[in-house]
N, C-alpha and C positions, 0 to 999 in steps of 0.2 A: 815405225816401231812403237809399241805400247810402253810408255814409261812406267806403268804399274808393274811390269814384269821385271824380275830380278831379285837379288838378295836385299832384304831390308832388315836383317837381323844383325845385332852387334857382333856376334861371334861367327859371322860368315867366313867360310874357308876360301872362297874364290877371290882372286886378286884382279879379276877383269873389271872392265868399266861398266859392268852391268848393274851397279848399284843404282837404286831408284833415286832420281833427283829429289831435291828437298821439296819441290812443289810440283805435284802432278797436275796437269792441266787438261788432259783430254779424256778423263773418265766420263763417259756419257751415261752413267747409271741413272742419275736423277732425270736427265732429259728424256732418256728412254722410258722411264717410269711415267713421266708426265705425258709424253706423247702417246703412251698406251692408255693412261687413265682418262684423258680428256675425251677422245672419240668414243671409248667404251661407255663412259658416263652419259654422254649425249644420246647414244643409242639406247641405253637403259631407260633414260627419262622418257624418250619418245615411246618406247614400248609400254611403259607404265601408263602414260597418258592414253594410248590406244586402248589399253585394258580398262581404264576407268570409264572411257566413253562407250565402248562396245559392250561392256558387261551388263549394262542396264537394258540393252535392246536385244542381245543375242544370248538368251539363256541356254539355248541348246549348245552353244560353244563353250560357255564359261560355267554353267551350273547344271549340266545334264543329270548328275546323280541326285539332284534335289527334286526332280519331278517326273522323270521318265517312268511310264507305267510298265515298261518291260522289266523293271527291277521290282523285287519283292519289297513290301513295306519296310521290313527290317533292314534292307540294304540301302534304302534312301537316306541321304544325309539331311540334316536340318537346314531349312532354307534361310536365306539372308535377306535383309531389307534391300530394296531396289534403289535407294538413294545414292547420292554421289559418294558420301563418306560415312553414312550412318551404319554401314556394314562392318566397319573396321573393328569396333568394340566387340560385337558378337563373334566375329571371326577370331579375334584374339582370345576371347573367353572360352571358345570351344575347345575342350580338352582333346588331346591326341587319342584318348581311349575311344572317341567316336569312330576313328578309323579302325580300331580293333573290333568294335561291336557292329559296325555297319559295312566294313569293307573286308579287310583281311589281316591276318597276323603278320604277314610279310610287310605290308605297308606300315603298320604301327611300329614294327621293329626297325624299319629303315629310318623312320623319323627319329627314333631313339638313337640309332647309330650316329646320325648327323649331330644330334645334341651331345653325344659322348665325345665326338671329335671336337666340337666347339668348347666343351668343358676342358678337355686336355690342352687345347691351344690357349684358352684363356688363363688356365692355371700356369702354363708355361710363360705367358706374358707377365703375369703378376710376379713370378719367381725370377725371371731372367732380365726383364727390362730395367728395373731399378738398380740391378747390380752389373749386368754385363754390358749394357749400352754405354754408360760412362766409362766402364772398364776398357772397352774396345776403343772408344774415342781417344782416350789418353794412354793408349797402349804403346806409344812410341814410334809407330809406323808413319808412313807418309801417304797413305791412301786418302782419297777425297770422296765427297758425296756419299752415296750409299755404301761404297766400299769401306768407308771409315767406320761403319758399325759392325764389321765382320771380325772374326777371329784373326784373319790375316793381318790386321793392323797391330796385333800384339807381338812385340819382339822380345819380351823378357821371358825366358823359360820358366822361372819360378812363379810367374803370374798364373800359370795354367793349373795350379792346385785348386784354385777357386772353381774352374770349369769342372774338374774331377768331382768335387764335392757336390756341385749343382747337378751333375749327371746322376749321382747316386739318388739325390732327392727326386728329381723330375722323372727319371726312368723308373724308380721304385713306385712313384705315384701311378704311372701308366700301367705297370704290372698289376697293381691293386685294382685299378679301374677295370682292366680286362677280366680279372678274376671275379670281381663282384658282379659284373655284367653277365658273365657266364652263369653265375648262381641265379641271378634274376631271370635270365632267359629260361633256365631249366624249370624254375617254379612257374613262370608264366605259361610256358608251353604245356606243362602238365595240367595246369588249370584250364587251358583252352581246349586241349584234346579230350579232357574228361567232362567238359561242360555239355549240357544238352544240345547246344548249337552244333557241336561236332559229333558227339558220341551217338546221337540218334540217327545219323546217316548210315546208309548201307555200307558205304566205302570204309567207315571206321572199323568194321568187323571183317573185312576181306583182306586176306594175305595172298600175295603172288609168290609162287615158287617157280623158279626157272631151272633149266638144265635137269628136268625130271627124267629119269630113265624110262624107256618105253614100257618095260615090264610092270612099272608101278602106275602107269596112266590108266587106272581103273578105279571107278568110284568105290567099289567094295573094298579094295586094298587100301585106298586113301583113308576111308573111314576106320579101317582097322588100325592104321598108324596113329591117327589123332583122336580116336575114341568118340564118345558120345557128344563132345563139344561141337562137332561139325554139324552145320545146318544145311548148307547147299554147296555143291561142287560144280564148277564149270571147267570142262576139259576142252579147250579150243582145238579146232581141227583145220586142216588146209581147206581154204575156200577160194581157190584161184579161179575156178570156172564161175562160181557165184559172184565173185568180185567183178569179173568182166561184164556179166549181165547187168548187175546193179549199176555199174558205171555207165554202161550203154543206155540204160533206162533213164538215168539222170540227164545225160546229154540229150537224149531224144526228147524228154519232157521240156528241157530248156529251149531246144530248137522249136518245139511246138508253141511254146509260150511266146517266143520272139516273133514267130510267123503270125500268130493270132493278133498280136499287137500291131504288127506291120499292116496286116489286112484291115484292121479297124481304122488305122490312121489314113490309109488310102481311101477307104470308103467314106470317111468323114470329110476328107478334102473334097471328094466329088459331091458329097451332100451339101457342103457349104457353098460350093461353086453353083450348084443348082439353085440354092436358096437366093444367092445374089442375083441370078439371072431371072428370078421371078417364076419359079415353077408353080404350076396351078395347084398342086397338092400341098404347098407349103406357104403359109401366110408370113410375109416378110414386111416388117415395119420399116418403110423407106422414107418416112416423113423427114423433112429437113429439120436440122437441129434448131432449137429455140434461139431467138435473137440474143445476142450478147455472148454466145459461146465462141470459144477460140477456134482457130483453124485446126488446131491439134485435136480438139474434141470432135469437130465435124468430120475428121478423117477416120473416126472409129468405124468398125464394121457394123453393118445394120443388125438390128436385133431380130433374131430368127425365132419364130414361134411355130411349133408343130401343130397342125390342125388335128383336133381330137377325132380319131377314127376307131370305132369299136367294131371289131370283126364279128361277123355273125356266128351263130352256133356252128358246131362241127357238122359238115355236110357229108352226105353219102357219096360213094364213088360215082353215082349216076348224075351228079350235078352237072349243069350245063357248062360251067367254066372249068378250065383245066388247071391242074396243080403240077407244077414242075418241081423236081427234086433239087433244082439249083436256084430256085427263086421262091419267095413267099407267095401265098395265094393272092389272087387279084380280087379287090373289092370294088364296089360300085359307088359312084357319087349319088347325090340326091336326084340328079337329072338322068340317071341311068347310064352315064358314060363310065367306062372302066377306069379304075385307079391303077396306074402302072407302077408308081413309086409310093412306098409307104414308110413312114418314120414312126418308130415305137417309143422314142424318148429313152430316158435313163432306166426306165423299168424293164426294157427289153421286150421281145415278142412273147406272146402267150405260149403255153406248152404245146398247143395243137398246131403251131406253125412249123412246117418242115422246110429243110433246105437252108441255104445261106442267105441271110438278110443282106449281106454286102453285095450279093450278085446283082441286085437291082440298081446299084450305084457304080460298080466297076465291072469291067469285062473279065472273062476267065483268064485271058492272057496276062492280066495285071496281078493275079494272085501270086503269093510268094512261092518260089521254086528253088530247088537245089539239086546237086548231082551226087547222090550217095555212091560210095565205092562198091557197096553191096549190089547196086544196080548197074555195075560196070560203067559208071559215069554218065548214065543217061539221065536226062532231066525229068524230075517228078514234081508233082504238087506237094509242097512241104507239109501242109496241114493234113491232107489225106494220108500221105505216106507215114508221118510220125504217129498219127492215130492208129493206123493199122499195125505199125511196129510195136507200139505200147501194148496193144491187145495180144500180140504174140509173145512178148517178153513176160507178161504177168504170170501165165501158167508155168513157164519154164523156171522162173525164179521161185515160185511156190513149190515146185517139185524138188528143186535142189535144197531148199530150206527144210522141207520135210525129211529128206534123206540125211541132212546134217543132224537134225534132232534125233534120228534113229541111230546115230553113231557111225554113219558111213563116211569114210574119208580118213586120211592119214592124220593122226593126232600130232599136235605141236608139242615139243618138249617143255610145256609149261602148264600150270594149273592154278585156277583161282578158287580159293576155299573161303566160304563164309562161315563164321562161327556164331554161336548163339549170343555171346556177349563180347564186348570190347576187351575184357580181361582175358578171355580165352584166346582171342586173336593175338594179343600181345604175348601171351605165354607160348603160343605156337611160333610166333616170329622170333622169340628169343631162344627157341629150342633147336638143338642140332637134329635135323630130320633124317639125314642119311649117313651111313657109315663110310662112304667114299668122299674124297675131297672134291669140291666143286660140283657135287651132285645135289639136286633138290635144295638149292639155296633159297632161303627166305629173302626174296629180293626187296620187298617193300610192303608196308602195311598202310592202309588208308588211301588207296589210289582210286581215282574215279575213271569210269570207262572212257570218257572223252580224252583223257590224258595219255592213254596207252599208245606206245609206238609198236604196232603189231609186227613189223618186220624184224624187230630185235628179238622177239620171242622164238623165232625159228632157229636161232644160233645155238649150237651145242657148246659145251664148256670150253673145249679146246679152241674153237673158232673165236670165242670171246677173248681168250688170252692172246691169241695171235693178232687179232684186230687191234686190241688195246696197245700192244707193243708197237705196231706199225703206226698207229695214230700218234702215239707219244713221240716217235721218231720224226713224224711229219711236222708236229708242232714245234719240236726243237729246231728243225730245219727252217721253219717259218720265222722263228725268233731271230735266227742268224740272218736270214734273208732280209727281214724287215729292218735290220740294223742300218743298212745303207741309206735308204730314204730318211730314216729318223735322224741319223747322224748329219745328213745334209741339212735337215731342218734346224738342228741345233747350231750348226756353223753359220747359219744366216744371222744369228744373234750377234756374231762378231763380224760385222759387215766391213770394218776397216781392214781386218786381216785378209778377208776374201779378196777385196779389191787390190790389195798388195800382192797376193799370191797369183791371181788371175788377171793379167794385164788388160784384157779387153773389157773387163768390168769396171775399169777405173773411172768411167763416166759417172758411176754412182756417187763418187766423192764430190762431184760438182752439184749434186742435188741439194736443195735446202735442208737445213737441219731438221725441220719438222718432218719432211718426207723420210729422211734417214731414220728418225726416231720411230716412225710408223713401220718401216721395213724391218728394223731390228727388234722392235718391241711387240708389234701387233701381228705381223705376218707369221712368225714361227709358231706361236700358240694356235692360231687358226689352222695353219697347214697341218700341224700335228694332230689336232682334233679330227680333221677330215680324214687323215691317213688312218688313224686308229679306229674310225667308225666301221671300216671294212672287216676288221678282225672278228667281231662276234658272229657275223654271218658265217664265216668259214668255220669257226669253232663249233657252232651248232650242227653244221653238217658233219663235222668230225665226230661229235658226240653220238649222233645217230649211227654212224658207221662203226663206232666202237661198241655198240650194243646197249646203250642206255635205254631203259624200258618205258620211261615216262617223260613228259615235257618238263616236269619239275627237275628230274635228274639231269636232263639236258642243260637246263639253266645252271645247275650246280657245277656241272662239268665246265660249262662256259665261264663261270665265275673263276674257277681255278686257272684255266688257261689264259683268260683275258687279264687277270691280275698279274700273271707272269709277264705278259706283253707290256702292260702298263709300267711295271717296275723296270724292266730291262730297257724298253724303248723310250718311254716318257721321262724316266728318272736317270738311270745309269748312263745310257748311251748319250743322252742329251747333255747331262752334266759333264761327262768326260769330254765330249766333243766341244762344248762351250768353253771349258777350261783349257783343254789341250790346244785348241785352235789359237788361243791367245799367247801361249807360251812356246809353241813348236819352233818358231823362228829363233827365239833366244836359245832354246836348248840345242838346236842344230849348230849355232855358232859357238856355244860353250857348254858341252855336255856335262861338265862338272857342276854346273849351276842348277841342275834339275831339281835337287832337293829344296833349295831355297826358292826356286821359281814356283814349284807346285805348292809349297807352303803358303806363298803369298797369293796365288791365283785361284786355287781350288775354292776357297770361301767365296770369291766374287762371282762364281757361277750361280749363286742364289738369285742374282738379279733377274735371270730368265724366269724363275718360278714365281717371283713377285708379279710379273706380267701375267703369268699363267693363272694365278689365283684371282687376279683382277678380272681376267677374261671369263673364267668360270663363274665367279661370284656375281658379277654384274651382267655381262652380256648374255651368258647362257641362262641364267635365272630369269632375266627379262624375256628371253625368247620362249621359255617354258610357259610363262603365264599369258603371253599375248596370243598364242595359238593361231598364228596367221593362216596356216594351211587349213585348219579346221574352220576358221571364219570364211575362207574362200569356198570351202566345200559345202558348208551349211548355210552361210549367209548369202554370198553372191550367187552360188550355183545350187542353192537348195532345191529349186524347182526344175533344174536341168535333168533330163533323162526321161525316157518314155517307158521304162520298165518299173511297174509299181513294186515288184518284189525287191529289186535292187535299191530303189529309193527308200523303202521302208527299212530294209536292213542297214542302209547307210545312216539313216536317222537314229536308229536304236543301237547301233554298234558303238561301244565305247572303246577308247584307245587302250590297247593292252600294253602293259609295261613288262619288259624283259629284265628281270632282276639280275640275271647273269651278266648283262652288259652295263647295268647301272651301278651296282655295288663296287666293282673294281676301280672305276674312275675316281670315286670319292674316297675309297680306301687308299688309293695311291696318293691322293692329295694329303691324307693324314700321314702317310709314310714320309712324304717329302717334308711336311712341316716338322715332324719329329726329327727327321734326319738333320735338318738345318737349325734345330732349336738352340743349340749351343754355338754353332758356327756363325749363324746370322739370325739373331733373335727377332729381327723385324719380320721375318717370314711368318712367325707365329701369329702376330697381330693381323697381318693381311689375310692369313688363312682362316683365323677365327671369324673375321667379318665376312669373308667370302662364303664360308660354310654356313653361317647363319642365314645369309640371303638365300642360299640353296635350300636350306631347311624350310624357309617361308614359302618358296615357290613350290616345292614338293608337297608341303602341307596343304596348300590350296588344291593342287591337282589330285592328291589322294582323297581329299574330302569331297570334291565336287566334279572331277573330270575323269580320272583314270578308272579303268575296269579292275575288278578284283578277281578276275577269273583264274589267273595263274596263282597257284598256292602250293608252296613247298612246306607249309606249316612251320615257317620261321627258320628253316635250316640255313638260310643265307647269313643270318646274323652272327652266330658263333664263328662261322668260317671267316667272316669279315673281321671279327675281333682278333682272331688268331693271325690273320694277314697283317693287321695293324702292328703286331709285334715285330714284323719285318723292319719297320722304321726304327724301332729301338735297337735292333742288331746293327743296322746300317749306321745309325748315329754313333753307337759305341765304337764300331770299327773305324769310321771316319775320324772320330776324335783321337783314337789311338794312333792312327796314321799321321795325323797332323801333329800330335805330341811328339812322335818320333822324328818327323821332319824338322821340328823346331828344337829338338834336343831336350825336351822336358820328360825325363825318364821316370821321375817320381810320379807325376800325374798319369803317366802311361801305365805303370804298374797298378795304380788304383783303379783305372778304368778297365784294365784287363781282368781284374778281379770282379768287376761289375759284369763283364761279359759272361764269366763262369756262373755268377749268381743268377743272371737272367736266364741262362740255359737250364739251370737246375729248376728254377721256378716254372719255366715253360713246360719242361718234361713232367714235373709233378702235377701241374695243373691239367695237362692232357690226360695223364693216367687216372686222375681222380674224377674228372668230369665227363670224359668221352662216353662211358657207358650210360650216363644219364642224359646225354644230348639226344639220343636216338631211341631210347626205350622208356616205357612207362613203368615205374615201380609198383609193387603190389600194395604198398601202404597208402598211397594217394588214391588208388582205385577203391580200397576199402573205405577210406574217408569219404569219397564221393558217394559210395553206396549208402553210407550212414546218413549223409546229407539228404539224399533222395528219399530215404525212409522217414524223414521228418525230424531228425535229431538236430539239436542245437549245433551251430558251426563249431563252437568251442569244444563241446563234447565229442563231435565227430573228429576234430583234429587230434584228440586224445584217444580215438578209436573206442569210445564208450557208447554203448547202445542203451538207451533208456528203456527199451522194451525187452531187454534180455534179463530174465529173472536170475540168471546165474551171476550177473555182475554184482549183486548185493550179497552173495554168499561166498565171496572169494576167500575170505579168511577161514570160513568153515570148511571149504574144500581143501585148503592147505593143511588144516589140522588132521584130516583123514588121509593124508599121504602115507606111503609106505616108508619104513626105515630103509636105510641104504643097504643093509645086509639081509633084508627079508625077501624071500622068494615066494610070491603068491602061488606058485605052482607046487610048492613043497607040501606034501600031505601032513607033515609034522605040525601038530597044533601048537606045540610049545617051542619057542625060539629062545635060546640062551645067548645073551650078548656078552657074557663073561663079566669079570670084575673090572669096573671102571676106575681109572687112576687119573691123576693130574697130568697135563701135557709135559710138565717139567720133569716128571719122573722118568727114570730109565734113560738118561742121556748116554749115548754110546758113540764113540768115534770123535775125531778132531773136528770134522765139519759140523757135527751137531753141537759141539761145545762152542764153536765160533758163532753159530747161529743163535744159540741161547744167550751168549754174552752180548751180541749185537742187539738182540731184542730187549734185553734188560737195560742196557745203557741208553738206547734210544727212548725207551719208555720213561726212564728216570729223567733224561734231559727234556723230554716233552712236558713232563709235569712241572719241572723247574721253570721252563719257559713260560707256560701259561700262568704260573703263580707270580711271575715277575711283572713289573709295570710296562714291559715292552709291548705286549699285545694291545694294551689300552692306548699307548702312544701311537702305535701304527694305525689303530682304528680312527684316531682323531685326525691324522694327516692323510688317511687313505682317500685318494681321489681317482685312482686308476681302476678300481673295481667297477665303478660306474661305466667306464669306457670299455673295459675288457669283457665284462660279463653283466650286461644290463638286464634289468628285470623286464620280462616281456609284458607284464601287466601294467607297467608304468608308461604313460605317454612319452615317447622319446622326442628329443629335439631333432633338427635337421641333420646335425653332424652324427649323432648316434644312429639315426636311421640309415644314413649313408654308410657308416662304418660297419654295420651288422646287417647286411641283406639276408643272411641265413635265418634271422629272427624276425625282422620287421617286414620282409618281403618274401615270406615263405608261401607255400602253396595255399594254405587256408586264408591268407591275407589277400593275395592276388585273385583268388577265386571270386571274391566279392565284386571285382570289377567287371565280370562277365555276366550278362543277364541270363535269367532262366526262362523268361517268357519268349520262347522261339517257336516257330511253326512246327507242326508235326510233319515228319517225313514219312509219308506212306507210299509204298511201292506196289503198284498193281501186279497181280500174279502173272498176267500176260507179258508184262514188261520184265518181271523178275526172272522168268525162265531164260531170257536172252540177254540179261543185264551185262554179263561179261563174255558174251560171244563176239566174234569179229564184227566190224561195222556193217558189213553187207548183210548180216543177219538181223541187225537192229534198225536199219534204215527203213523208214516208212515209205509208202507209195507217194510219189510226188504229187503235189497239187498245183494246178495251173492257175496263175493269177491273171484274170481277164479284167481290164478296166472298163467301167461303164462309159458310154459315150452318148452323144446327143442323137445320133442316127439310130440307136437301138441295136 
């Protein structure tokens, strides 16, 4: 049995012998932490050494964004020195805004999110460690090792008032951090979306409407709804037949390409063999290697040189030699004997040569063949068959495309509308387009054609609702189902209890303490990480079935679902399983001790998450920067493969990052750290260090490795911030529960009031900021237009136009305004305003008398107050005005800037961080007409990649 279990409070009600002995001896928390830290640290050091060595040689693995020419110049990151350590300072000095300007808004905001979590944990350490650590150590309990630092070691109920006060301070700080970061995000997103980098794109002016009624799917009617602001309209139609033909064309082209490459390889093998055997038409350098060469060098293949042969001019059909359609022409040597074999080298045969050059080296039976189903499984020559098939598919595809452009086919209940300006697109997006519910919904603005999930556009509104309910039920069932393996992983951390409960596992107790520490400390986090990696794949499939229309929306759907999984499985289930597994046996023997037992053991469940943070911060961060699989793919196996298209695509393809699976993992880490902030403050320190290491690894990858193709325009960030507040709720509820278990009812009431305060702030924050998270206001659009017109940024922020002549005559315009009772439509030239009297005259009624009396008394008191020395005294000691209402024109310090993001991180300030010198986005008219048509309308005719070879 575990001696940590039982009542350790002075006012315990149980009389059983479950009281913890004066000296607990088998708490393995420190040994478990040590056994987790040592191997993980060794692994991390090895990975860092590998990174330092390989980074200098394999730039494609570790610095692809710095040099790949497939990226536009503005997308490439600044290069780093190639030395061993001289790159550290430039990397440290590179600001995170480089990710914003050269990669994506999502990447920049993710780095900021990690920094926000580090700040929260660091502030928590500075607040709780000097107070709660000694407070817990001398709390009167009998816990040992790491358990000594938890709230479970405090046995005096009155001591918990300090925890309640610190909860108000720390959780209030978190609420303010989330609020100010939402304000910062709103300003940054507005600046990004209105900058030329984004606003000049076609996608920024396009709005997708889904569930459009069939009777409205007409360009004339749609222009009538949205007016003259509409520029282009794309009404997608069903292209099932065209999709099949285009898919077959792609498969046929790929088959032809593979067959051509296979034929070239076979012909070159035969050619090399003929060269080695001394063919008379090929000059082979078979001289023995020079003296002093090693056996390895002498074993190299002989050098093969092709004799220069120039074909004569094109001959007439009456020439004496014959020309075969399956082999090149025969030439003559200088002595008049015919040349049966000819090599044309890397330049290939001249245009007048007909037939297959490979036929002179291999027989017809060696050519690539296959058995198409359309030919009833009979064998055919692959190259000839695919070429003929491509010739037949081309006119059929062209015919169906022509019919599509003429409006033939069933329209899909969706429409893409391009507006003349981004402001018009935002106005249409924020406008209610149809009078019926769920009809003609403005789904999204700013989507790119390659992001669209076309199958989702076919769904009517009622099918979307049904699918979403079914998917939500499926996810709920998955959460419940996943509880079983997650709970089993959590119970592994309590290895002693498991061996006592399951007899045949008792052999584990005989293992060395080091091995037991590895099993209970390292194995559960690793198993949990592997288990949870399967969830995002399932959630993305669920999102597509639920009707999400873009890849970015799929990732947002995945973020919500995966965060639920992380909280329930990684946090709640694992915490309860780890705690309950240690106390279950005691509770079964004495059910009345459950309150005391849980109060002492729930805080000790934090030991598992210390190992979890160490694993994520050290091992996973080191794995992210070493890129072992990429090194194998591009370093060891870079030249493997005979398909030039695939090799080129592999070389230029950057790793995509799925934000829907990345954010929840680290959001949950923040939730765990906040939840245990007052219960086990040591978790905050470990979490701060782990999150900072994660920040460094992601900073390198986002600057130099990862692709920026997936773009949600930053919408993952506010969602992650709101998810972080889950940790505040959990922490408050856990503290309330522990206060109740320990009989501390005064701190319980204080913390319960904090729960109400947190809920009110959360609701108010959502109501105030939600409309600004997804929409662009007209004021910033007007400011951006003034900036584009050449106005000073300060004047533009005040919506002042230097070129507007009416700006200087504002006072004159106000003097010519109408009186309140003058009707310009009245033909009477003379208007009598009647006799004017003072406002105090004619007081009637008690309410008017009270109002007059109140005004008189308040005015008299105000005069007396300003005449007294009190205002002067207040102005001398006034220090709060500088903090509550700072002057925007005065350079602020760090604290004032942090305290007022609405002033010092407003739109016009953050707009300066985004460059204006971006490339022009020009769209060709031939591309524009099918820009938002289905993929089968936009796919170009495939090109066959044929490698050059020595045999020609």
